[in-house]
N, C-alpha and C positions, 0 to 999 in steps of 0.2 A: 350808324347802328353797328353793334357789333355782330361779326359772322357768327352762326350757329347759336343766334340768342335763345331760341326756345331749350336748346340742350344745356345752354349756360344756367337759364332759370331753373331747369330741372335739377342741376347738379346743385346749385345754392339752396334749393327748397327741398333737400332730401338726399340727393344722390351722392353727395360728397361723404354722407355718414356710412355709406357702404364701403369707402375705401380705408386702408391702414397704410400709413404712411410713416416711415422710421426717419428720424433725423438723429444723425451721428456727428459730433462734433464738440466743439469748444464751449462749454456752458459759462454763462456769467451772470452776474447781478449787477443791474445798473440801478445806482441811488442818485436820488436828486435831492439837493437841500436848497430851497429858494427862499428868497428875502428881499429885502430892501437896502440899497446902498444910499445913504446920504451924508457921509461924511468919510475922512480918511484918517487913519491910526496915527495917534502922537508918538506911538513908539516905533512906527516904521511907516515908509511911503507906501502903504497897502490900504486897500477899500476895507470899512468895517460893514458886515453884513448883518442886519437886523433879521434873525431867523423868523420865518412865517410859516414854512410847510417842508414836510419831508415825506417822499415816497419812494416805494421801490417798483422796479420792473424787470422782468426778464429779459436777459440780452445774450447776444452771440445765438449759438444753436438753439438756446431755450427760447429766442424771440422767435425763430423759424417755427418752432414748435407751437408758440402761442397764435402764430398767424394761421397755422394749419388747424389748430383747434378752433379759431375764429370762424374759419370757413365750413366748419362742422365735421372735418375729417377725424378718424379713430388715429388718434397721435401717439407715437411712441419716442422716445427720446433716449439717448445712449451717450454717455461723455464720463467726464470726471467732476466731481467736487470733494470739497474736503469735510472734515467733521468740526464744522464750526457754526456760528452764528448767522453766516451768510448763505450757509447750506439749508439752515432752517427757513430763513425768509425766501430763498429761490423755490424751495420745495413747496411751501405753503402757496406760492403763485401758481405753480404748474398743477399743482392738486385741485385748486379752485376752478382750473380752466380743463380739468379732467384729462390732462396729459399723463400717460403712462411712463412711470420713470425706473421701472424695473431693470432697464439696460444701463443705467447710472451706476458708475464705481466709485465707492468713497475712497478715495486714495490718500496718500501720505502729505500732498501738497494741499495748500489753502485753496478755498473756492475763488476763482478769479471774480474781482468785482472794481467797478469803476463809479467812483462817487464824483457826480458834478454839482459845483456849487455855483449857483445862477443869481444874479441880482437883477430882478425883473425877467427880462429875456436875454441878458447878456451872460455868457458863461464866463465867470471870474477864473476858474480852476478846476482841473480834473485831477483825482487822487486815485491812483491804480493800485491794487493789491493783487500781486500774482508772483509765482516763482518761476525763475528760469531755469531752474534744475529739471534734468530730464527725469521721467518717470522711472521707477523700478520696472524691469522687464516683465515681472509677475503681474502687476498691475496692468501693463498694456496687453498681456496676453488675456486676462480676465476681461478687458473691454472687448477685446476681438472675439472671444469665444460667445458673449451676449450678444454681440453685434451680427455675428454670422447667424446665431439661432434665431434671431428676430428677422432678419433679411429675407430669408426664404417664404416667410409668411406675409409679406408686404405686397402693397399695390405699387409703391413707388419707395425709393430710397434718395434721401438728400445728405450729401456730405458739406457740412458746414464748417470751413476751414478757416479760422482766425489765426492760424499761426502760432496757437499757444501750446501745441504739443499733443494734443488727443489723436490728430490725424497723421500718424506717421505714413511713409511712403508704403510699407508693408501692410498696415491695416487698409488703406485706400484700396490696393491692389487686391486684397484677398476679399473684400467686400465687394468690390466691383466684378470680380470673376464670379461670385456666388451669385449676384443678381442677374448677371447675362445668362447663366447657366438656367435660370427660372424665368427669363424674358421679363424681368422686372426693370423698369427705367430707373437711371441713376442721374441726380443733377448735382451738381458741385458749384459752390461758391467758393473761388480760390483766393487765397492770400500768399501765394509762393508764384516765382516767375517761371518756375519749372512745370508746365502741365503734363509733362511725362508721368508725373505721380498719379494723374487721373486719367491715365489712357484706358480707353474702353468705355468710358461714361458716355451716357446718351447725350449730356450738354453740359458744358462748363460755362458758368456765367459771370464774366469779368466786368468790372467797370472799364472806363476808357484807359484810367491810370494803370490797372493791371493787365490790361491787354497791351499796354505800351511797354511795360517792363516785361511781359513774355515775349514780345515781338522785337524789342529795341528799336519800335519805330516812334517818333514824337507823337503826342496826342493833341498836337494843336490842329487847328481848321486846315492850314495848309497841307498837312500829311494825312488827312482823314482817309483819303480814298486808299492810299499806301496802307495805311494801319488796319484798315478793314480787310485789304486784299492779303495782309500778313496773317491776320485772323483766319481767314479762310484756310491758308496752307496748313495752319495747325490742326484744323478740323479732320484733314486726311491724315496728317502725320501721326495724331494721337488716337485714331480710330473713334472720333466722337460722330454724332450723328448730325449734329448742328452746335453752333456756338451762339450764345446769347448775350448780347452786349448792351449793358446799361449805360446810356449816354447822358445822365443828369436830366438838364432842361431840353435835351434834343429827343429824348424817347428811347425807345428799345430798337435794336436792329439785331435780326437773326441773320446768320451767315450759315449755309449750308450747301453742299458740293451737288447742287442739282443744276444741270445745264440750262440756260436761259432764264433761271429764276435763283440764283445763288443768294440774293440778297433781299430781305423784307424788313422793312423800317415802320413802326409804329410810333407816331409822334407823341410826345408829351401830353397827358391830360390833366395835369394839376392846374387849378384855377389860381391858387395862392400858396406859395412855399413857406413854411415857418421853421420847419426842421427836417432834414433830409435823413437823420438817424434812423437806421432800421429799415429804411425804404428798400435796400438790397434784398434784405431778409423776407419782406413782403412779396417781393417779385418772386423769387425763388420758390417759395412756398405756394403761391398761386399758380406759377408755371409748371410746378410738378404735380399739384392737385389737379388741374386742368388736363394735362395730358393723361394721367393715370384714369381719368374719368372718360377718357374717349374723344377729347376736343382735338381737332387738328392744331398743329403748331401755332398756325397764325391766330387762331381763336384764344388758344391759351395766352399768347403773348400779349393780345389786346386786353384780355380780362386781367392780366398781371400788371400791365400798364394803368388801368384804370385803377386797380387797387394801390398802387403806389402813389398814384395821384391824390388819392383821398389820405393815406397816411401822411404825406409831407405836408399836408395842411394842418396837422396838430404838431404841439410842443412835446418833445421827448419820444421815447421809443415805445411806439403804441401800435399794436398788431392790428390788423385789418378785422371786421366782423361781417357776418353773412348780411345783415340788415343793411348796412352801408351800400354793399355793392347792388342789392335788390332794389334800394331806393334810387341808385344812381342809374340802374338799368331799366326801371319801369316808369319813365313819364309818360304819360298818355299820348302824347304825340310822337313819342319815339316806338310805339308799338303797334304792330300790325294788329287788325281786330280778332283774328283767331287767336292772338297771343293774349288777350285780355280775358278770354273765356275759359273760367277755372271752375274745377269740380270743388265740392266744400272742403275736402282736405286740403288741396293746394291753397284755396282762398283763406282758410284759417291761418294757414303757415305766413302767406304774404302780408296778411293784416298784422301779424305779430310782429314781422320784420320791418313793415311800416311803422308801427307803432314804438318800436325800438330805436326807430331812427329820427323820431320826432315829428313825425307826420301826424296832421288831424285828419282823422278818417271819418268821412260822411256816408251815411246809408240811407237809400229809398228803395222802395219797391214799386212792382206794379205789373201788368199785363204788357202793356205797350205793344197792342196789336193794331197795326196801321198807324205809323209814326205820323204825327202831326205837330204843328206850331206849339200846342199846350204843353206836350211833352218835352219838346226843346227848352222852353221857357223853365220848366220845373227843373231839368237837369241843369241849367245854367245856374239857376238860383241855388241850388243843391252844392254846386261846386264851389259857390262863393263863400260857404261856411266853413271850408276846409281845403286842404292840400290833395287829398285822395277821395275819389267818390267810387263807392262800390254799388251796384245796382243788383237788387235782387228780383230775378226775373220769374213770374210764374210759369210752370211747365205747362204743356198742353192739356194734361189731366186736370190741373188745377184750375186753370182758365175754364175748362168745360163745366166743371163744378160750380164755378162763380158766375158764368154769363150764360150758360145754356149750352146745349148739344152743337149748335151752330158755330160757336167759337172755340177756338182762335180761327180767325181767317187766315194768319200766318203762322206756319208751324214754329216750334220753339228753337229749333237750330237756326232757322233764317231771322226771326226775331233777336236771338241773341247775337247773331253776327252784325245786324244793322245797329244794333246798341252799342256794341263794342267799337263800331268804327267811329262814334262821336268823339270827338276831342276831349268834351267834359267828363267823359267815363273813363275811370282807370280799370275797372274790372267788372265782370259781370258772372253772376252766379245764379244757376237754375234751382228751384225748390218745387216739391211736389205737394206741400201741404196747402191748405187753405190760407194761412197766414204765415209770415215770416218771422214768427215768434222764435222757433229754434235756430234759425238763421242768425237773429240779432244777439241771442245768446251765445251762439259759438264766436262771432266777429268782434262783439263788443266794441261797436263804434264810438266814437267821441259825440258825434252828432247824428241824431235819427230825424229824419225829414218826411214830412206827408204832405202831399198835395191836395187840396179840396177844402170841402166845409168841415173841418174837424176842429177839435179842442184838444189841447195836450192830454187830457184825461181819457180821451177814446181812442188815441193812437196805440195800436199793438205794439208792445215792447217799451212803452215810456216808463214803466216802473222798474225795469231792469237798468235802463240806461241810465236813469236819473239815480238809483242806488249806487252805481260805481263813479258818480261824478259827471256823468254825461250830460247832455241837452237834448230838448226836442223842439224841432222848428216846425211852424207850419206855412206852408206857401199856398196862396190862393191860385185857384186855377185860372186860366185865360178864358173868358165868357166867349161862347159861340164854337168851341172846338172840342170834340170828343170823339172816339171812336165810333160810339152809337150813331152821332149824327152823320158822321161820314157814311156808314152803311145804310142808314134811311135814305140818305140821299141817293146812293148808289142804286138802291131798290126802285127809289120813284122814278128815276131816270130810266131805268130798264123797263119800268111797266108803263111808261108815257109812250 
């Protein structure tokens, strides 16, 4: 289980929306042309691709921004693009994700683009369009002015340096100094061997190859301890708070000058790797958002590692999304009981995220006063109908109206805690009404389950659920078990 899990879930379910994060760096358009190869050209010894699909993705600094937007942050982007069709395509992608591009300067050079031609899953060719000319000084100044204006309003700043010319040493240093004056953390994805360019940043996030170039220590396993020690030297030399080293299949290591605990390692979390492109963008975006949101460094790194493990399981440059992280973080077996008890607002958000992640949501409800085997059987049956079970629990006031003034025997807080402790239950939400109709309408479960002698037509909420394509299931009760029977038995025993 991740450290600070309740805080992480709070951020994912609304907290990130309070953060403003600026991404400054090299914008790119990633284009993919996919098809099948089944013959070689008679004109030259090259494969012939039979075109099947084409799509575009935001790349470089733009992909970092897309990851932040996927986490729910208010995202701002600054950099360069040209006055061309690639700019229009990239702008449309960013606009759809609600990324603010007012910091982007339209310059005299073309928008950087990378076109990957892929036969099935094998990349055959990559075509890059970019200019190696330096931008006019007036354009660099315009970008700096916009970046500085935005920086002082941010919760965090990310410098996404792909060594394409947007991040000159002067721009990096001006932005870092402005951010430090306002206690704004700065995170850097480096593509240069001289980390002096980023002096004063909160953290620089190199991969092993980049750290090897910066320290001149080989990145092989035999020199790993020496490489990480050399990285720790860079932290002090360039006034970083810590160094975040992405180590591919080995995970992420944090180097910070703290006596006795200078190294923290988070092992890789990917189940299956299809494509590592864009994983570094996901790491730095999640790390920056987590720390800006108040997480400890170790918690933010663990979250970033989890996010990277999700995106490398996809083909192409694909950003992380809130619902993917929430689904990964909320298996019923991995949550403490208190973390499953949600108010209606949080429950509605979590249900929407589960739904977006492809989970099948089951809903049932009841008083559950004095838990017994009939309750357990019902909940286990409910869980068999889907992948997430939400339990609507009558509040004390609701139980009293339904069962009489002597009920409930167990208070709503205790009942909620007991129900949430069950492995079959993924979330518990209390309701005050006599029926759960409004709860059902808010949560929109895929499957509505009722236990007892009911028909579908007599189940509260069946019309709503069926109207949007859901279904209703009836589970028979276990004979001989009920709370009323237990109360009668206890009363008889007491009077005997």
